[in-house]
Legacy VTK file of the C-alpha trace (Angstrom):
# vtk DataFile Version 3.0
C-alpha trace
ASCII
DATASET POLYDATA
POINTS 119 float
-139.156 -151.163 62.963
-140.154 -149.732 59.610
-142.803 -147.013 59.695
-146.065 -147.607 57.920
-148.051 -144.752 56.368
-151.834 -144.800 55.958
-153.669 -142.303 53.749
-157.295 -141.773 54.794
-159.781 -140.350 52.292
-162.625 -138.137 53.498
-165.114 -140.533 51.880
-166.526 -143.986 52.425
-165.497 -146.821 50.143
-167.668 -149.231 48.239
-170.148 -148.473 45.507
-172.542 -146.539 47.769
-169.705 -144.555 49.328
-168.324 -143.651 45.908
-171.760 -142.613 44.622
-172.423 -140.632 47.800
-169.109 -138.800 47.499
-169.652 -138.054 43.818
-173.156 -136.668 44.454
-171.923 -134.690 47.446
-169.135 -133.205 45.377
-171.566 -132.105 42.677
-174.512 -130.921 44.751
-173.133 -130.111 48.205
-169.584 -128.973 47.416
-168.184 -131.903 49.432
-164.445 -132.047 49.081
-161.556 -134.431 49.769
-158.101 -132.986 49.197
-156.535 -136.455 49.091
-159.067 -137.581 46.459
-158.100 -134.549 44.374
-154.430 -135.538 44.599
-154.937 -139.205 43.719
-157.876 -139.124 41.296
-159.432 -137.347 38.333
-163.179 -137.834 38.694
-163.329 -141.594 39.507
-160.022 -142.748 38.006
-156.569 -142.776 39.553
-154.211 -140.242 38.047
-151.416 -141.724 35.953
-148.854 -139.836 38.036
-150.312 -141.343 41.252
-150.144 -144.867 39.795
-146.496 -144.267 38.885
-145.810 -142.958 42.399
-147.381 -146.094 43.924
-145.193 -148.346 41.741
-141.995 -146.575 42.783
-142.668 -146.356 46.522
-139.775 -147.322 48.714
-141.970 -147.444 51.842
-145.328 -148.784 52.957
-148.301 -146.555 52.049
-151.783 -147.953 52.486
-154.813 -145.992 51.246
-158.115 -146.377 53.122
-161.605 -144.913 53.067
-163.350 -143.734 56.245
-165.263 -146.979 56.636
-162.080 -149.074 56.209
-160.349 -147.693 59.315
-159.968 -149.657 62.524
-161.363 -148.198 65.756
-157.994 -146.768 66.853
-157.567 -144.909 63.564
-161.132 -143.568 63.751
-160.462 -141.990 67.164
-157.374 -140.213 65.841
-158.829 -139.080 62.501
-162.315 -138.079 63.721
-163.197 -134.825 61.874
-159.576 -134.541 60.657
-159.777 -136.282 57.289
-158.393 -136.490 54.766
-154.992 -137.039 56.318
-151.970 -139.304 56.325
-151.227 -141.342 59.452
-147.937 -142.873 60.452
-147.865 -146.066 62.480
-144.983 -146.336 64.911
-144.815 -149.511 66.987
-148.449 -149.967 68.089
-149.695 -146.377 67.846
-150.816 -143.991 65.121
-150.358 -140.258 64.742
-151.288 -137.730 62.096
-148.327 -137.271 59.783
-149.860 -134.961 57.140
-152.946 -132.886 57.920
-155.880 -131.939 55.730
-154.512 -128.398 55.473
-151.137 -129.663 54.308
-152.863 -131.850 51.694
-154.802 -128.775 50.524
-151.488 -126.941 50.032
-150.620 -129.525 47.358
-153.294 -128.017 45.058
-154.290 -131.474 43.719
-150.717 -132.084 42.525
-149.083 -135.488 42.944
-145.612 -133.963 42.576
-146.301 -131.416 45.339
-147.619 -134.235 47.536
-144.453 -136.270 46.947
-142.281 -133.287 47.908
-144.355 -132.692 51.053
-144.305 -136.368 52.008
-140.569 -136.731 51.490
-139.745 -133.511 53.361
-141.825 -134.614 56.376
-140.492 -138.169 56.216
-136.924 -136.916 56.532
-137.694 -134.941 59.707
LINES 1 120
119 0 1 2 3 4 5 6 7 8 9 10 11 12 13 14 15 16 17 18 19 20 21 22 23 24 25 26 27 28 29 30 31 32 33 34 35 36 37 38 39 40 41 42 43 44 45 46 47 48 49 50 51 52 53 54 55 56 57 58 59 60 61 62 63 64 65 66 67 68 69 70 71 72 73 74 75 76 77 78 79 80 81 82 83 84 85 86 87 88 89 90 91 92 93 94 95 96 97 98 99 100 101 102 103 104 105 106 107 108 109 110 111 112 113 114 115 116 117 118
């Protein structure tokens, strides 16, 4: 069975979630390392869009409020992160700290992802 990867932002989706994250980032120093990799302000980075087009594997991107109950149990207080789904279970594949090591760089994320995927 092919593995499926799920990226979980440390933010809720939808208009209110986006506004809440933006205000939290400005006034409360709220931070999402995955958001910093994939976006500049509120727009997807060109390099991330190119990465998505060239993917040779399944990568779904979700907000906190888009997760199912099983994902929520695994990612509770551990977002942002990347999950891998194997058979009928999920596990954390890339941690928040590993995402932070990418320093907002799509190319560093791709290297990290590919190196972990090969192991």
